[in-house]
mmCIF file of the N, C-alpha and C atoms, coordinates in Angstrom:
data_MODEL
# 
_entry.id   MODEL 
# 
loop_
_atom_site.group_PDB 
_atom_site.id 
_atom_site.type_symbol 
_atom_site.label_atom_id 
_atom_site.label_alt_id 
_atom_site.label_comp_id 
_atom_site.label_asym_id 
_atom_site.label_entity_id 
_atom_site.label_seq_id 
_atom_site.pdbx_PDB_ins_code 
_atom_site.Cartn_x 
_atom_site.Cartn_y 
_atom_site.Cartn_z 
_atom_site.occupancy 
_atom_site.B_iso_or_equiv 
_atom_site.pdbx_formal_charge 
_atom_site.auth_seq_id 
_atom_site.auth_comp_id 
_atom_site.auth_asym_id 
_atom_site.auth_atom_id 
_atom_site.pdbx_PDB_model_num 
ATOM 1   N N  . UNK A 1 1  ? 25.477 340.280 -23.337 1.00 0.00 ? 1  UNK A N  1 
ATOM 2   C CA . UNK A 1 1  ? 26.569 340.725 -22.411 1.00 0.00 ? 1  UNK A CA 1 
ATOM 3   C C  . UNK A 1 1  ? 27.690 341.349 -22.944 1.00 0.00 ? 1  UNK A C  1 
ATOM 4   N N  . UNK A 1 2  ? 27.631 341.449 -24.316 1.00 0.00 ? 2  UNK A N  1 
ATOM 5   C CA . UNK A 1 2  ? 28.789 342.006 -25.128 1.00 0.00 ? 2  UNK A CA 1 
ATOM 6   C C  . UNK A 1 2  ? 30.038 341.110 -25.041 1.00 0.00 ? 2  UNK A C  1 
ATOM 7   N N  . UNK A 1 3  ? 30.011 339.861 -24.711 1.00 0.00 ? 3  UNK A N  1 
ATOM 8   C CA . UNK A 1 3  ? 31.193 339.052 -24.722 1.00 0.00 ? 3  UNK A CA 1 
ATOM 9   C C  . UNK A 1 3  ? 31.476 338.439 -26.186 1.00 0.00 ? 3  UNK A C  1 
ATOM 10  N N  . UNK A 1 4  ? 32.762 338.380 -26.395 1.00 0.00 ? 4  UNK A N  1 
ATOM 11  C CA . UNK A 1 4  ? 33.213 337.507 -27.550 1.00 0.00 ? 4  UNK A CA 1 
ATOM 12  C C  . UNK A 1 4  ? 33.626 336.124 -27.280 1.00 0.00 ? 4  UNK A C  1 
ATOM 13  N N  . UNK A 1 5  ? 33.975 335.311 -28.308 1.00 0.00 ? 5  UNK A N  1 
ATOM 14  C CA . UNK A 1 5  ? 34.516 333.981 -28.138 1.00 0.00 ? 5  UNK A CA 1 
ATOM 15  C C  . UNK A 1 5  ? 35.684 334.171 -27.335 1.00 0.00 ? 5  UNK A C  1 
ATOM 16  N N  . UNK A 1 6  ? 36.458 335.147 -27.584 1.00 0.00 ? 6  UNK A N  1 
ATOM 17  C CA . UNK A 1 6  ? 37.701 335.242 -26.854 1.00 0.00 ? 6  UNK A CA 1 
ATOM 18  C C  . UNK A 1 6  ? 37.605 335.627 -25.309 1.00 0.00 ? 6  UNK A C  1 
ATOM 19  N N  . UNK A 1 7  ? 36.648 336.120 -24.979 1.00 0.00 ? 7  UNK A N  1 
ATOM 20  C CA . UNK A 1 7  ? 36.210 336.455 -23.701 1.00 0.00 ? 7  UNK A CA 1 
ATOM 21  C C  . UNK A 1 7  ? 35.829 335.364 -22.836 1.00 0.00 ? 7  UNK A C  1 
ATOM 22  N N  . UNK A 1 8  ? 35.454 334.220 -23.354 1.00 0.00 ? 8  UNK A N  1 
ATOM 23  C CA . UNK A 1 8  ? 34.888 332.995 -22.727 1.00 0.00 ? 8  UNK A CA 1 
ATOM 24  C C  . UNK A 1 8  ? 35.964 332.021 -22.508 1.00 0.00 ? 8  UNK A C  1 
ATOM 25  N N  . UNK A 1 9  ? 35.970 331.487 -21.144 1.00 0.00 ? 9  UNK A N  1 
ATOM 26  C CA . UNK A 1 9  ? 37.191 330.479 -20.879 1.00 0.00 ? 9  UNK A CA 1 
ATOM 27  C C  . UNK A 1 9  ? 36.748 329.157 -21.189 1.00 0.00 ? 9  UNK A C  1 
ATOM 28  N N  . UNK A 1 10 ? 35.601 328.724 -20.898 1.00 0.00 ? 10 UNK A N  1 
ATOM 29  C CA . UNK A 1 10 ? 35.025 327.382 -21.165 1.00 0.00 ? 10 UNK A CA 1 
ATOM 30  C C  . UNK A 1 10 ? 33.794 327.393 -21.842 1.00 0.00 ? 10 UNK A C  1 
ATOM 31  N N  . UNK A 1 11 ? 33.758 326.515 -22.904 1.00 0.00 ? 11 UNK A N  1 
ATOM 32  C CA . UNK A 1 11 ? 32.525 326.183 -23.608 1.00 0.00 ? 11 UNK A CA 1 
ATOM 33  C C  . UNK A 1 11 ? 31.987 324.698 -23.202 1.00 0.00 ? 11 UNK A C  1 
ATOM 34  N N  . UNK A 1 12 ? 31.073 324.578 -22.531 1.00 0.00 ? 12 UNK A N  1 
ATOM 35  C CA . UNK A 1 12 ? 30.476 323.046 -22.246 1.00 0.00 ? 12 UNK A CA 1 
ATOM 36  C C  . UNK A 1 12 ? 29.399 322.832 -23.060 1.00 0.00 ? 12 UNK A C  1 
ATOM 37  N N  . UNK A 1 13 ? 29.649 322.267 -24.023 1.00 0.00 ? 13 UNK A N  1 
ATOM 38  C CA . UNK A 1 13 ? 28.571 321.873 -25.186 1.00 0.00 ? 13 UNK A CA 1 
ATOM 39  C C  . UNK A 1 13 ? 27.950 320.445 -24.913 1.00 0.00 ? 13 UNK A C  1 
ATOM 40  N N  . UNK A 1 14 ? 26.677 320.348 -25.545 1.00 0.00 ? 14 UNK A N  1 
ATOM 41  C CA . UNK A 1 14 ? 26.158 319.103 -25.479 1.00 0.00 ? 14 UNK A CA 1 
ATOM 42  C C  . UNK A 1 14 ? 27.038 318.217 -26.369 1.00 0.00 ? 14 UNK A C  1 
ATOM 43  N N  . UNK A 1 15 ? 27.254 316.952 -25.941 1.00 0.00 ? 15 UNK A N  1 
ATOM 44  C CA . UNK A 1 15 ? 28.179 316.091 -26.727 1.00 0.00 ? 15 UNK A CA 1 
ATOM 45  C C  . UNK A 1 15 ? 27.758 314.699 -26.670 1.00 0.00 ? 15 UNK A C  1 
ATOM 46  N N  . UNK A 1 16 ? 26.486 314.648 -27.208 1.00 0.00 ? 16 UNK A N  1 
ATOM 47  C CA . UNK A 1 16 ? 25.817 313.071 -27.190 1.00 0.00 ? 16 UNK A CA 1 
ATOM 48  C C  . UNK A 1 16 ? 26.597 312.307 -28.121 1.00 0.00 ? 16 UNK A C  1 
ATOM 49  N N  . UNK A 1 17 ? 27.146 312.741 -29.204 1.00 0.00 ? 17 UNK A N  1 
ATOM 50  C CA . UNK A 1 17 ? 27.971 312.071 -30.152 1.00 0.00 ? 17 UNK A CA 1 
ATOM 51  C C  . UNK A 1 17 ? 29.039 312.906 -30.491 1.00 0.00 ? 17 UNK A C  1 
ATOM 52  N N  . UNK A 1 18 ? 30.325 312.380 -30.626 1.00 0.00 ? 18 UNK A N  1 
ATOM 53  C CA . UNK A 1 18 ? 31.605 313.097 -30.946 1.00 0.00 ? 18 UNK A CA 1 
ATOM 54  C C  . UNK A 1 18 ? 31.437 313.907 -32.247 1.00 0.00 ? 18 UNK A C  1 
ATOM 55  N N  . UNK A 1 19 ? 30.886 313.374 -33.173 1.00 0.00 ? 19 UNK A N  1 
ATOM 56  C CA . UNK A 1 19 ? 30.695 314.093 -34.490 1.00 0.00 ? 19 UNK A CA 1 
ATOM 57  C C  . UNK A 1 19 ? 29.836 315.264 -34.347 1.00 0.00 ? 19 UNK A C  1 
ATOM 58  N N  . UNK A 1 20 ? 28.788 315.289 -33.552 1.00 0.00 ? 20 UNK A N  1 
ATOM 59  C CA . UNK A 1 20 ? 27.975 316.369 -33.253 1.00 0.00 ? 20 UNK A CA 1 
ATOM 60  C C  . UNK A 1 20 ? 28.923 317.522 -32.679 1.00 0.00 ? 20 UNK A C  1 
ATOM 61  N N  . UNK A 1 21 ? 29.660 317.114 -31.821 1.00 0.00 ? 21 UNK A N  1 
ATOM 62  C CA . UNK A 1 21 ? 30.450 318.187 -30.787 1.00 0.00 ? 21 UNK A CA 1 
ATOM 63  C C  . UNK A 1 21 ? 31.580 318.820 -31.777 1.00 0.00 ? 21 UNK A C  1 
ATOM 64  N N  . UNK A 1 22 ? 32.085 317.862 -32.520 1.00 0.00 ? 22 UNK A N  1 
ATOM 65  C CA . UNK A 1 22 ? 33.130 318.469 -33.867 1.00 0.00 ? 22 UNK A CA 1 
ATOM 66  C C  . UNK A 1 22 ? 32.318 319.367 -34.625 1.00 0.00 ? 22 UNK A C  1 
ATOM 67  N N  . UNK A 1 23 ? 31.204 319.120 -35.160 1.00 0.00 ? 23 UNK A N  1 
ATOM 68  C CA . UNK A 1 23 ? 30.393 320.156 -36.053 1.00 0.00 ? 23 UNK A CA 1 
ATOM 69  C C  . UNK A 1 23 ? 30.153 321.394 -35.240 1.00 0.00 ? 23 UNK A C  1 
ATOM 70  N N  . UNK A 1 24 ? 29.715 321.365 -34.060 1.00 0.00 ? 24 UNK A N  1 
ATOM 71  C CA . UNK A 1 24 ? 29.520 322.675 -33.234 1.00 0.00 ? 24 UNK A CA 1 
ATOM 72  C C  . UNK A 1 24 ? 30.740 323.342 -33.181 1.00 0.00 ? 24 UNK A C  1 
ATOM 73  N N  . UNK A 1 25 ? 31.777 322.753 -32.853 1.00 0.00 ? 25 UNK A N  1 
ATOM 74  C CA . UNK A 1 25 ? 32.953 323.581 -32.736 1.00 0.00 ? 25 UNK A CA 1 
ATOM 75  C C  . UNK A 1 25 ? 33.231 324.254 -34.154 1.00 0.00 ? 25 UNK A C  1 
ATOM 76  N N  . UNK A 1 26 ? 33.241 323.564 -35.226 1.00 0.00 ? 26 UNK A N  1 
ATOM 77  C CA . UNK A 1 26 ? 33.811 324.206 -36.465 1.00 0.00 ? 26 UNK A CA 1 
ATOM 78  C C  . UNK A 1 26 ? 32.694 325.151 -36.993 1.00 0.00 ? 26 UNK A C  1 
ATOM 79  N N  . UNK A 1 27 ? 31.384 324.785 -36.822 1.00 0.00 ? 27 UNK A N  1 
ATOM 80  C CA . UNK A 1 27 ? 30.127 325.800 -37.280 1.00 0.00 ? 27 UNK A CA 1 
ATOM 81  C C  . UNK A 1 27 ? 30.324 327.089 -36.454 1.00 0.00 ? 27 UNK A C  1 
ATOM 82  N N  . UNK A 1 28 ? 30.576 326.938 -35.176 1.00 0.00 ? 28 UNK A N  1 
ATOM 83  C CA . UNK A 1 28 ? 30.521 328.168 -34.284 1.00 0.00 ? 28 UNK A CA 1 
ATOM 84  C C  . UNK A 1 28 ? 31.839 328.680 -34.213 1.00 0.00 ? 28 UNK A C  1 
ATOM 85  N N  . UNK A 1 29 ? 32.893 328.142 -34.733 1.00 0.00 ? 29 UNK A N  1 
ATOM 86  C CA . UNK A 1 29 ? 34.343 328.864 -34.645 1.00 0.00 ? 29 UNK A CA 1 
ATOM 87  C C  . UNK A 1 29 ? 34.830 328.742 -33.270 1.00 0.00 ? 29 UNK A C  1 
ATOM 88  N N  . UNK A 1 30 ? 34.683 327.913 -32.479 1.00 0.00 ? 30 UNK A N  1 
ATOM 89  C CA . UNK A 1 30 ? 35.100 327.794 -31.055 1.00 0.00 ? 30 UNK A CA 1 
ATOM 90  C C  . UNK A 1 30 ? 36.489 327.212 -31.059 1.00 0.00 ? 30 UNK A C  1 
ATOM 91  N N  . UNK A 1 31 ? 37.375 327.720 -30.224 1.00 0.00 ? 31 UNK A N  1 
ATOM 92  C CA . UNK A 1 31 ? 38.586 327.138 -29.953 1.00 0.00 ? 31 UNK A CA 1 
ATOM 93  C C  . UNK A 1 31 ? 38.422 325.947 -29.274 1.00 0.00 ? 31 UNK A C  1 
ATOM 94  N N  . UNK A 1 32 ? 38.923 324.637 -29.981 1.00 0.00 ? 32 UNK A N  1 
ATOM 95  C CA . UNK A 1 32 ? 38.904 323.377 -29.584 1.00 0.00 ? 32 UNK A CA 1 
ATOM 96  C C  . UNK A 1 32 ? 39.412 323.166 -28.129 1.00 0.00 ? 32 UNK A C  1 
ATOM 97  N N  . UNK A 1 33 ? 40.428 324.001 -27.692 1.00 0.00 ? 33 UNK A N  1 
ATOM 98  C CA . UNK A 1 33 ? 40.902 323.798 -26.351 1.00 0.00 ? 33 UNK A CA 1 
ATOM 99  C C  . UNK A 1 33 ? 40.229 324.375 -25.360 1.00 0.00 ? 33 UNK A C  1 
ATOM 100 N N  . UNK A 1 34 ? 39.216 325.238 -25.751 1.00 0.00 ? 34 UNK A N  1 
ATOM 101 C CA . UNK A 1 34 ? 38.257 325.773 -24.750 1.00 0.00 ? 34 UNK A CA 1 
ATOM 102 C C  . UNK A 1 34 ? 36.875 324.883 -24.579 1.00 0.00 ? 34 UNK A C  1 
ATOM 103 N N  . UNK A 1 35 ? 36.826 323.810 -25.363 1.00 0.00 ? 35 UNK A N  1 
ATOM 104 C CA . UNK A 1 35 ? 35.430 323.317 -25.462 1.00 0.00 ? 35 UNK A CA 1 
ATOM 105 C C  . UNK A 1 35 ? 35.477 321.802 -24.555 1.00 0.00 ? 35 UNK A C  1 
ATOM 106 N N  . UNK A 1 36 ? 34.572 321.730 -23.690 1.00 0.00 ? 36 UNK A N  1 
ATOM 107 C CA . UNK A 1 36 ? 34.584 320.470 -22.848 1.00 0.00 ? 36 UNK A CA 1 
ATOM 108 C C  . UNK A 1 36 ? 36.005 320.044 -22.383 1.00 0.00 ? 36 UNK A C  1 
ATOM 109 N N  . UNK A 1 37 ? 36.544 320.989 -21.438 1.00 0.00 ? 37 UNK A N  1 
ATOM 110 C CA . UNK A 1 37 ? 38.088 320.512 -21.145 1.00 0.00 ? 37 UNK A CA 1 
ATOM 111 C C  . UNK A 1 37 ? 38.124 319.291 -20.380 1.00 0.00 ? 37 UNK A C  1 
ATOM 112 N N  . UNK A 1 38 ? 37.113 318.838 -19.712 1.00 0.00 ? 38 UNK A N  1 
ATOM 113 C CA . UNK A 1 38 ? 37.196 317.686 -18.855 1.00 0.00 ? 38 UNK A CA 1 
ATOM 114 C C  . UNK A 1 38 ? 36.758 316.448 -19.826 1.00 0.00 ? 38 UNK A C  1 
ATOM 115 N N  . UNK A 1 39 ? 36.336 316.592 -20.961 1.00 0.00 ? 39 UNK A N  1 
ATOM 116 C CA . UNK A 1 39 ? 36.060 315.493 -21.872 1.00 0.00 ? 39 UNK A CA 1 
ATOM 117 C C  . UNK A 1 39 ? 34.557 315.436 -22.206 1.00 0.00 ? 39 UNK A C  1 
ATOM 118 N N  . UNK A 1 40 ? 33.622 316.171 -21.717 1.00 0.00 ? 40 UNK A N  1 
ATOM 119 C CA . UNK A 1 40 ? 32.254 316.287 -22.072 1.00 0.00 ? 40 UNK A CA 1 
ATOM 120 C C  . UNK A 1 40 ? 31.563 314.833 -21.938 1.00 0.00 ? 40 UNK A C  1 
ATOM 121 N N  . UNK A 1 41 ? 30.440 314.669 -22.292 1.00 0.00 ? 41 UNK A N  1 
ATOM 122 C CA . UNK A 1 41 ? 29.720 313.551 -22.177 1.00 0.00 ? 41 UNK A CA 1 
ATOM 123 C C  . UNK A 1 41 ? 30.227 312.186 -22.703 1.00 0.00 ? 41 UNK A C  1 
ATOM 124 N N  . UNK A 1 42 ? 31.217 312.318 -23.690 1.00 0.00 ? 42 UNK A N  1 
ATOM 125 C CA . UNK A 1 42 ? 32.011 311.208 -24.103 1.00 0.00 ? 42 UNK A CA 1 
ATOM 126 C C  . UNK A 1 42 ? 32.808 310.603 -22.911 1.00 0.00 ? 42 UNK A C  1 
ATOM 127 N N  . UNK A 1 43 ? 33.317 311.431 -22.164 1.00 0.00 ? 43 UNK A N  1 
ATOM 128 C CA . UNK A 1 43 ? 34.325 310.981 -21.144 1.00 0.00 ? 43 UNK A CA 1 
ATOM 129 C C  . UNK A 1 43 ? 33.544 310.772 -19.742 1.00 0.00 ? 43 UNK A C  1 
ATOM 130 N N  . UNK A 1 44 ? 32.642 311.720 -19.391 1.00 0.00 ? 44 UNK A N  1 
ATOM 131 C CA . UNK A 1 44 ? 32.065 311.689 -18.250 1.00 0.00 ? 44 UNK A CA 1 
ATOM 132 C C  . UNK A 1 44 ? 30.678 310.879 -18.026 1.00 0.00 ? 44 UNK A C  1 
ATOM 133 N N  . UNK A 1 45 ? 30.203 310.581 -19.213 1.00 0.00 ? 45 UNK A N  1 
ATOM 134 C CA . UNK A 1 45 ? 28.809 309.954 -19.216 1.00 0.00 ? 45 UNK A CA 1 
ATOM 135 C C  . UNK A 1 45 ? 27.688 310.945 -19.633 1.00 0.00 ? 45 UNK A C  1 
ATOM 136 N N  . UNK A 1 46 ? 26.654 310.324 -19.958 1.00 0.00 ? 46 UNK A N  1 
ATOM 137 C CA . UNK A 1 46 ? 25.344 311.082 -20.402 1.00 0.00 ? 46 UNK A CA 1 
ATOM 138 C C  . UNK A 1 46 ? 24.327 310.769 -19.482 1.00 0.00 ? 46 UNK A C  1 
ATOM 139 N N  . UNK A 1 47 ? 24.112 311.310 -18.374 1.00 0.00 ? 47 UNK A N  1 
ATOM 140 C CA . UNK A 1 47 ? 22.977 310.889 -17.478 1.00 0.00 ? 47 UNK A CA 1 
ATOM 141 C C  . UNK A 1 47 ? 21.659 311.008 -18.173 1.00 0.00 ? 47 UNK A C  1 
ATOM 142 N N  . UNK A 1 48 ? 20.994 310.117 -18.125 1.00 0.00 ? 48 UNK A N  1 
ATOM 143 C CA . UNK A 1 48 ? 19.547 310.183 -18.739 1.00 0.00 ? 48 UNK A CA 1 
ATOM 144 C C  . UNK A 1 48 ? 18.623 311.135 -17.965 1.00 0.00 ? 48 UNK A C  1 
ATOM 145 N N  . UNK A 1 49 ? 18.138 312.159 -18.841 1.00 0.00 ? 49 UNK A N  1 
ATOM 146 C CA . UNK A 1 49 ? 17.344 313.108 -18.215 1.00 0.00 ? 49 UNK A CA 1 
ATOM 147 C C  . UNK A 1 49 ? 17.844 314.355 -17.519 1.00 0.00 ? 49 UNK A C  1 
ATOM 148 N N  . UNK A 1 50 ? 19.158 314.322 -17.243 1.00 0.00 ? 50 UNK A N  1 
ATOM 149 C CA . UNK A 1 50 ? 19.750 315.415 -16.718 1.00 0.00 ? 50 UNK A CA 1 
ATOM 150 C C  . UNK A 1 50 ? 21.200 315.928 -17.282 1.00 0.00 ? 50 UNK A C  1 
ATOM 151 N N  . UNK A 1 51 ? 21.276 315.859 -18.419 1.00 0.00 ? 51 UNK A N  1 
ATOM 152 C CA . UNK A 1 51 ? 22.441 316.377 -19.240 1.00 0.00 ? 51 UNK A CA 1 
ATOM 153 C C  . UNK A 1 51 ? 22.640 317.698 -18.994 1.00 0.00 ? 51 UNK A C  1 
ATOM 154 N N  . UNK A 1 52 ? 21.838 318.639 -18.945 1.00 0.00 ? 52 UNK A N  1 
ATOM 155 C CA . UNK A 1 52 ? 22.040 319.950 -18.846 1.00 0.00 ? 52 UNK A CA 1 
ATOM 156 C C  . UNK A 1 52 ? 22.512 320.230 -17.419 1.00 0.00 ? 52 UNK A C  1 
ATOM 157 N N  . UNK A 1 53 ? 21.942 319.570 -16.356 1.00 0.00 ? 53 UNK A N  1 
ATOM 158 C CA . UNK A 1 53 ? 22.455 319.821 -14.858 1.00 0.00 ? 53 UNK A CA 1 
ATOM 159 C C  . UNK A 1 53 ? 23.987 319.317 -14.837 1.00 0.00 ? 53 UNK A C  1 
ATOM 160 N N  . UNK A 1 54 ? 24.115 318.285 -15.455 1.00 0.00 ? 54 UNK A N  1 
ATOM 161 C CA . UNK A 1 54 ? 25.593 317.744 -15.323 1.00 0.00 ? 54 UNK A CA 1 
ATOM 162 C C  . UNK A 1 54 ? 26.511 318.671 -16.000 1.00 0.00 ? 54 UNK A C  1 
ATOM 163 N N  . UNK A 1 55 ? 26.115 319.232 -17.295 1.00 0.00 ? 55 UNK A N  1 
ATOM 164 C CA . UNK A 1 55 ? 27.009 320.270 -17.944 1.00 0.00 ? 55 UNK A CA 1 
ATOM 165 C C  . UNK A 1 55 ? 27.208 321.540 -17.149 1.00 0.00 ? 55 UNK A C  1 
ATOM 166 N N  . UNK A 1 56 ? 26.122 322.146 -16.323 1.00 0.00 ? 56 UNK A N  1 
ATOM 167 C CA . UNK A 1 56 ? 26.226 323.296 -15.640 1.00 0.00 ? 56 UNK A CA 1 
ATOM 168 C C  . UNK A 1 56 ? 27.211 323.041 -14.479 1.00 0.00 ? 56 UNK A C  1 
ATOM 169 N N  . UNK A 1 57 ? 26.853 321.836 -13.776 1.00 0.00 ? 57 UNK A N  1 
ATOM 170 C CA . UNK A 1 57 ? 27.807 321.576 -12.532 1.00 0.00 ? 57 UNK A CA 1 
ATOM 171 C C  . UNK A 1 57 ? 29.324 321.379 -13.004 1.00 0.00 ? 57 UNK A C  1 
ATOM 172 N N  . UNK A 1 58 ? 29.561 320.602 -14.069 1.00 0.00 ? 58 UNK A N  1 
ATOM 173 C CA . UNK A 1 58 ? 30.948 320.493 -14.421 1.00 0.00 ? 58 UNK A CA 1 
ATOM 174 C C  . UNK A 1 58 ? 31.526 321.824 -14.842 1.00 0.00 ? 58 UNK A C  1 
ATOM 175 N N  . UNK A 1 59 ? 30.892 322.670 -15.609 1.00 0.00 ? 59 UNK A N  1 
ATOM 176 C CA . UNK A 1 59 ? 31.278 324.001 -15.959 1.00 0.00 ? 59 UNK A CA 1 
ATOM 177 C C  . UNK A 1 59 ? 31.639 324.811 -14.694 1.00 0.00 ? 59 UNK A C  1 
ATOM 178 N N  . UNK A 1 60 ? 30.600 324.818 -13.723 1.00 0.00 ? 60 UNK A N  1 
ATOM 179 C CA . UNK A 1 60 ? 30.952 325.599 -12.539 1.00 0.00 ? 60 UNK A CA 1 
ATOM 180 C C  . UNK A 1 60 ? 32.024 325.134 -11.786 1.00 0.00 ? 60 UNK A C  1 
ATOM 181 N N  . UNK A 1 61 ? 31.915 323.767 -11.456 1.00 0.00 ? 61 UNK A N  1 
ATOM 182 C CA . UNK A 1 61 ? 33.454 323.179 -10.855 1.00 0.00 ? 61 UNK A CA 1 
ATOM 183 C C  . UNK A 1 61 ? 34.650 323.520 -11.551 1.00 0.00 ? 61 UNK A C  1 
ATOM 184 N N  . UNK A 1 62 ? 34.788 323.592 -12.937 1.00 0.00 ? 62 UNK A N  1 
ATOM 185 C CA . UNK A 1 62 ? 36.042 323.681 -13.525 1.00 0.00 ? 62 UNK A CA 1 
ATOM 186 C C  . UNK A 1 62 ? 36.320 325.210 -13.517 1.00 0.00 ? 62 UNK A C  1 
ATOM 187 N N  . UNK A 1 63 ? 35.305 326.229 -13.588 1.00 0.00 ? 63 UNK A N  1 
ATOM 188 C CA . UNK A 1 63 ? 35.617 327.587 -13.332 1.00 0.00 ? 63 UNK A CA 1 
ATOM 189 C C  . UNK A 1 63 ? 36.175 327.856 -11.969 1.00 0.00 ? 63 UNK A C  1 
ATOM 190 N N  . UNK A 1 64 ? 35.648 327.100 -10.819 1.00 0.00 ? 64 UNK A N  1 
ATOM 191 C CA . UNK A 1 64 ? 35.996 327.376 -9.437  1.00 0.00 ? 64 UNK A CA 1 
ATOM 192 C C  . UNK A 1 64 ? 37.501 326.654 -9.425  1.00 0.00 ? 64 UNK A C  1 
ATOM 193 N N  . UNK A 1 65 ? 37.817 325.527 -9.971  1.00 0.00 ? 65 UNK A N  1 
ATOM 194 C CA . UNK A 1 65 ? 39.034 324.904 -9.746  1.00 0.00 ? 65 UNK A CA 1 
ATOM 195 C C  . UNK A 1 65 ? 39.934 325.907 -10.479 1.00 0.00 ? 65 UNK A C  1 
ATOM 196 N N  . UNK A 1 66 ? 39.777 326.535 -11.410 1.00 0.00 ? 66 UNK A N  1 
ATOM 197 C CA . UNK A 1 66 ? 40.695 327.507 -12.135 1.00 0.00 ? 66 UNK A CA 1 
ATOM 198 C C  . UNK A 1 66 ? 41.055 328.753 -11.201 1.00 0.00 ? 66 UNK A C  1 
ATOM 199 N N  . UNK A 1 67 ? 40.289 328.940 -10.317 1.00 0.00 ? 67 UNK A N  1 
ATOM 200 C CA . UNK A 1 67 ? 40.414 329.986 -9.136  1.00 0.00 ? 67 UNK A CA 1 
ATOM 201 C C  . UNK A 1 67 ? 40.638 331.452 -9.777  1.00 0.00 ? 67 UNK A C  1 
ATOM 202 N N  . UNK A 1 68 ? 40.022 331.713 -10.863 1.00 0.00 ? 68 UNK A N  1 
ATOM 203 C CA . UNK A 1 68 ? 40.173 333.106 -11.296 1.00 0.00 ? 68 UNK A CA 1 
ATOM 204 C C  . UNK A 1 68 ? 38.766 333.599 -11.900 1.00 0.00 ? 68 UNK A C  1 
ATOM 205 N N  . UNK A 1 69 ? 38.608 334.790 -12.062 1.00 0.00 ? 69 UNK A N  1 
ATOM 206 C CA . UNK A 1 69 ? 37.338 335.124 -12.637 1.00 0.00 ? 69 UNK A CA 1 
ATOM 207 C C  . UNK A 1 69 ? 37.273 334.708 -14.152 1.00 0.00 ? 69 UNK A C  1 
ATOM 208 N N  . UNK A 1 70 ? 36.387 334.139 -14.420 1.00 0.00 ? 70 UNK A N  1 
ATOM 209 C CA . UNK A 1 70 ? 36.245 333.479 -15.791 1.00 0.00 ? 70 UNK A CA 1 
ATOM 210 C C  . UNK A 1 70 ? 34.864 333.328 -16.292 1.00 0.00 ? 70 UNK A C  1 
ATOM 211 N N  . UNK A 1 71 ? 34.784 333.381 -17.588 1.00 0.00 ? 71 UNK A N  1 
ATOM 212 C CA . UNK A 1 71 ? 33.300 333.288 -18.231 1.00 0.00 ? 71 UNK A CA 1 
ATOM 213 C C  . UNK A 1 71 ? 33.298 331.861 -18.720 1.00 0.00 ? 71 UNK A C  1 
ATOM 214 N N  . UNK A 1 72 ? 32.037 331.101 -18.592 1.00 0.00 ? 72 UNK A N  1 
ATOM 215 C CA . UNK A 1 72 ? 31.816 329.914 -19.187 1.00 0.00 ? 72 UNK A CA 1 
ATOM 216 C C  . UNK A 1 72 ? 30.357 329.900 -19.827 1.00 0.00 ? 72 UNK A C  1 
ATOM 217 N N  . UNK A 1 73 ? 30.205 329.086 -20.901 1.00 0.00 ? 73 UNK A N  1 
ATOM 218 C CA . UNK A 1 73 ? 28.947 329.121 -21.717 1.00 0.00 ? 73 UNK A CA 1 
ATOM 219 C C  . UNK A 1 73 ? 28.682 327.633 -21.665 1.00 0.00 ? 73 UNK A C  1 
# 
């Protein structure tokens, strides 16, 4: 889509373990303030078998709450 990291407002990444999330942020060069702004699985829980669905719904709700045109991954 031609987007850069700077174009994306929220990154909702899988966070089964805090160390794994920190590794992804560092390896991918993501701004920490844009990653899992509501806390991710460590704060919200890790629903068995539907982590991806929880991530998508969390991302969509946060984009809607911000009330502007935004991009999320």
